C-alpha positions in Angstrom: 23.5 -3.0 -12.1 23.4 -6.1 -10.1 19.7 -7.7 -9.5 19.1 -10.1 -6.2 16.6 -11.5 -4.0 16.3 -10.4 -0.8 16.9 -14.0 0.7 20.4 -14.0 -1.4 21.0 -10.8 -0.3 20.3 -10.6 3.5 22.5 -13.9 3.6 25.5 -12.7 1.1 28.6 -10.9 2.4 28.9 -7.5 1.3 31.7 -5.5 -0.1 33.4 -3.1 2.1 33.2 -0.3 -0.8 29.4 -1.0 -1.2 27.1 2.2 0.5 24.1 2.3 -1.7 21.4 -0.2 -2.3 18.1 0.2 -4.4 15.0 -1.5 -3.0 12.6 -2.9 -5.3 9.6 -3.1 -2.9 6.7 -5.7 -4.1 5.0 -5.9 -0.6 2.9 -3.4 1.8 5.0 -0.9 3.6 3.4 -2.6 6.9 5.4 -6.0 5.9 8.6 -3.7 5.3 8.5 -2.4 8.4 7.8 -5.7 10.3 9.2 -8.1 8.6 12.2 -7.1 6.1 13.8 -3.8 7.4 14.4 -5.5 11.0 16.5 -7.8 9.3 18.7 -5.1 7.5 19.2 -3.3 10.6 20.1 -6.5 12.0 22.8 -7.2 9.2 24.5 -3.9 9.5 24.0 -4.1 13.4 22.7 -0.8 13.9 19.6 1.1 15.0 20.6 4.2 14.1 18.3 5.0 11.2 17.4 8.1 9.1 14.5 8.8 7.1 14.3 11.0 4.1 11.5 11.8 2.8 12.4 14.3 0.3 15.0 16.1 -1.1 14.5 19.0 1.2 14.9 16.8 4.1 18.2 15.4 2.7 19.7 19.0 1.7 19.2 19.9 5.7 21.1 17.0 7.2 23.6 16.1 4.1 26.3 18.4 5.9 26.1 16.7 9.3 25.7 13.3 7.9 28.6 13.4 5.2 30.9 14.7 8.1 33.9 12.2 9.0 33.4 11.3 12.8 36.0 10.6 15.1 34.1 7.5 16.4 31.6 6.4 13.6 28.4 4.6 14.2 26.8 2.4 11.3 24.3 4.6 10.2 21.3 3.7 7.9 19.8 6.7 5.8 16.1 5.6 4.3 15.5 7.5 1.0 11.6 6.7 1.3 9.6 9.3 -0.9 12.8 11.0 -2.6 12.8 11.1 -6.1 14.6 8.8 -8.4 16.7 11.5 -9.7 17.9 12.8 -6.3 18.6 8.9 -4.9 20.9 8.6 -8.4 22.7 11.7 -7.5 23.4 10.5 -3.9 24.6 6.8 -5.2 26.9 8.7 -7.7 28.6 10.3 -5.4 32.5 9.9 -5.1 33.2 10.5 -1.4 30.9 8.8 1.3 31.7 8.0 5.2 32.2 4.5 5.3 29.8 4.4 8.4 26.6 5.1 6.1 24.6 2.8 4.2 21.7 4.0 2.2 18.7 2.6 1.3 16.6 4.0 -1.4 12.7 2.4 -1.2 11.5 2.1 -4.9 7.9 1.0 -6.0 7.4 1.8 -9.8 9.4 1.4 -12.8 12.7 2.5 -13.1 13.8 5.4 -15.5 17.7 6.1 -14.6 20.7 4.5 -15.8 21.7 2.3 -12.2 24.7 1.3 -12.9 27.2 -0.2 -10.3 24.2 -0.4 -7.9 22.9 -3.4 -6.2 19.1 -3.7 -6.8 17.1 -5.9 -4.1 13.8 -7.5 -5.2 11.7 -7.6 -1.8 8.7 -9.8 -2.5 6.6 -11.8 -0.4 5.5 -14.8 -2.0 4.0 -17.6 -0.8 7.0 -19.5 0.2 8.2 -16.4 2.4 4.6 -16.2 3.7 4.7 -19.7 5.1 8.0 -19.0 6.9 6.8 -15.7 8.3 3.7 -17.2 9.7 5.4 -20.7 11.2 7.5 -18.3 13.3 4.6 -15.8 14.3 2.0 -18.6 14.9 4.6 -20.9 16.3 3.2 -24.3 17.8 -0.2 -23.2 16.7 0.9 -22.9 13.1 1.7 -26.9 13.0 -2.0 -27.9 12.9 -2.9 -25.5 9.9 -3.6 -27.8 6.6 -1.6 -26.5 3.5 -4.9 -25.7 1.6 -5.6 -23.0 4.7 -2.1 -21.6 4.5 -2.8 -21.1 0.8 -6.0 -19.4 1.4 -4.9 -17.0 4.1 -1.8 -16.2 2.1 -4.7 -15.3 -1.0 -6.3 -13.1 1.6 -3.3 -11.3 3.0 -2.5 -10.3 -0.6 -5.8 -9.2 -1.7 -6.8 -7.0 1.6 -3.3 -6.2 3.0 -4.0 -8.4 6.1 -2.0 -7.6 9.0 0.0 -9.7 11.5 -2.8 -9.1 14.4 -5.4 -10.2 11.3 -3.8 -13.4 10.7 -3.4 -14.4 14.4 -7.0 -13.5 15.2 -8.2 -16.0 12.9 -5.8 -18.8 13.9 -6.8 -18.2 17.4 -10.6 -17.7 16.9 -10.3 -21.1 15.0 -7.6 -22.9 16.7 -10.6 -25.2 18.6 -12.1 -26.5 15.3 -11.8 -30.1 14.6 -10.5 -29.2 11.5 -10.0 -25.9 9.5 -10.7 -25.8 5.7 -10.2 -22.8 3.1 -14.2 -22.6 3.6 -13.1 -21.2 7.4 -10.8 -18.8 6.3 -13.3 -17.4 3.8 -16.2 -16.9 6.4 -14.0 -15.5 8.8 -12.4 -12.5 7.2 -15.9 -12.3 4.8 -17.2 -10.9 8.1 -14.5 -8.7 8.8 -14.5 -5.0 8.4 -11.4 -4.6 6.1 -12.5 -7.0 4.2 -15.8 -5.8 3.2 -14.5 -2.4 3.1 -12.1 -3.6 0.4 -14.9 -5.6 -1.7 -17.4 -2.9 -1.5 -14.7 -0.6 -3.0 -13.6 -3.2 -5.6 -17.0 -3.8 -6.5 -17.6 0.0 -6.9 -14.4 0.2 -9.0 -15.5 -2.7 -11.5 -18.9 -1.0 -11.8 -20.8 -4.0 -10.4 -23.6 -2.3 -9.0 -24.9 -5.7 -7.4 -22.3 -6.7 -5.4 -21.5 -3.1 -4.3 -24.9 -3.3 -2.9 -24.5 -6.4 -1.4 -21.2 -5.5 0.5 -22.5 -1.8 1.3 -25.6 -3.6 3.3 -22.7 -5.6 4.8 -20.8 -3.1 6.1 -24.2 -1.2 7.3 -24.7 -4.2 9.7 -21.4 -3.9 11.3 -22.4 0.1 11.8 -19.4 1.1 9.5 -19.1 5.0 9.8 -20.7 6.6 7.1 -18.4 9.7 6.8 -15.2 7.5 7.2 -17.0 5.3 4.0 -17.6 8.4 1.8 -13.8 9.3 2.3 -12.8 5.8 1.6 -14.6 6.1 -1.9 -13.4 9.3 -2.4 -10.0 8.3 -1.8 -10.1 5.2 -4.4 -11.8 7.2 -7.3 -9.0 10.3 -6.5 -6.7 7.5 -7.0 -8.1 5.9 -10.3 -8.6 9.9 -11.5 -5.0 10.5 -10.5 -3.7 7.3 -13.0 -5.7 8.6 -15.7 -4.7 12.7 -15.8 -1.4 12.2 -14.2 0.0 9.0 -14.9 1.2 8.4 -11.7 0.6 5.2 -9.7 2.9 4.5 -6.7 1.9 7.6 -4.6 -1.2 9.4 -3.5 -0.2 13.0 -4.5 -3.0 14.4 -2.3 -2.1 12.8 0.5 1.4 12.6 -0.1 1.9 8.9 0.9 2.9 5.7 -0.5 -0.1 3.3 -2.4 0.6 -0.8 -1.8 1.6 -2.2 -4.8 -1.2 -4.6 -4.9 -3.6 -1.7 -4.5 -1.8 -0.1 -7.5 -2.4 -3.0 -9.5 -6.0 -2.7 -9.0 -6.3 1.0 -9.3 -4.7 0.9 -12.8 -7.2 -2.2 -13.7 -10.0 -0.5 -12.5 -9.2 3.1 -14.0 -9.8 1.8 -17.6 -13.5 1.1 -16.8 -13.8 5.0 -16.1 -13.1 8.1 -18.2 -11.8 11.2 -16.6 -15.2 13.2 -16.5 -17.3 10.0 -15.4 -15.0 10.3 -12.3 -15.3 14.2 -12.1 -19.1 13.5 -12.0 -19.0 10.9 -9.3 -16.9 13.2 -7.2 -19.5 15.9 -7.6 -22.0 13.1 -6.5 -19.7 12.6 -3.5 -19.3 16.1 -2.3 -23.0 16.5 -2.5 -23.5 13.6 -0.4 -21.4 14.5 1.9 -22.7 18.0 2.3 -26.3 16.2 2.7 -25.1 14.5 5.8 -23.2 17.3 7.4 -26.1 19.7 7.0 -29.2 17.5 6.7 -31.2 14.5 8.3 -31.0 12.8 4.9 -30.6 8.8 5.3 -27.5 7.6 4.6 -28.4 4.3 2.6 -30.9 6.1 0.5 -28.2 8.4 -0.9 -25.6 5.5 -1.2 -27.6 3.3 -2.9 -28.4 6.0 -5.4 -24.6 6.9 -5.9 -24.3 3.3 -6.5 -26.9 3.3 -9.1 -25.1 5.7 -10.9 -22.1 3.8 -11.2 -23.8 1.6 -13.6 -24.6 4.3 -16.0 -22.2 5.8 -18.3 -22.0 9.8 -18.5 -19.3 11.0 -20.9 -19.9 14.4 -20.4 -18.9 16.7 -17.5 -21.4 17.7 -15.2 -22.6 21.2 -16.3 -22.6 22.7 -12.6 -18.9 21.9 -11.9 -16.1 23.6 -13.4 -13.2 22.5 -11.2 -11.1 19.8 -12.0 -10.4 16.4 -10.3 -8.0 17.6 -8.2 -9.9 20.8 -6.7 -12.7 18.1 -5.6 -10.6 16.1 -2.7 -12.1 18.0 0.4 -14.4 15.0 1.4 
């Protein structure tokens, strides 16, 4: 197999007989779609894209797509969600129409023998972030000190910020005589997304003091109680999934992908809990959710009680709970 970086591949000539490429993603899906994928469509001079989310989808479209065409146009088949085994079977096909380009998106460890396939590593390092923000912000970018850009990059990676988040900071601080990393911290520490992730990370780290601090901050901005309970459930569901099934790069319940950065955090935090502890916490979340929907219970009191439970290690399963973790996702 040939391994290369996106930057090298996107500017190099591709042999005419190459039709299959494995994209090793180490960025958020948002930036893949916004920054990288448009460059690939430009490289192959096409906007015709067929997305394949599973083997069934491919079987339904395979016959039509593989037929020779009288006036063929370049088409990209984006294998996003199909198994590695299914993708490898496509890569090993002997006869592929010249107008088809296959891209297999992969975010986990490869387990198959990918011979004669180019593996393109797509990562968004500090250098790429610098180039992207310069292109996006234009003249407003020239006034940003290097230390501020470095701080923006840190927050972008840690909290999966979007283009609008970064531009929001640039717009709201451009009148300051001198911007510093402290300005970045103060700006994003007040944002809903940052406060939410800090709260979830503190819970996952069993740091009740920090979790309480960020919960109070979320309360001040009137973050919806039902959504917060749902986000907590998602975080602990993913940790349980890693502990029990070992699946890391996909949310099996919601059938969608998890960003590489969040995967790394979840793998780390999942080691701080046992499966039975997470199951007990799910029971508490469901109880809280039920009280919020059926009574006039004070959400703050319920949540602070839940945060307090995080600090207590409970090795045995809750006596009232007989279901598995996978059955507790209806929050």
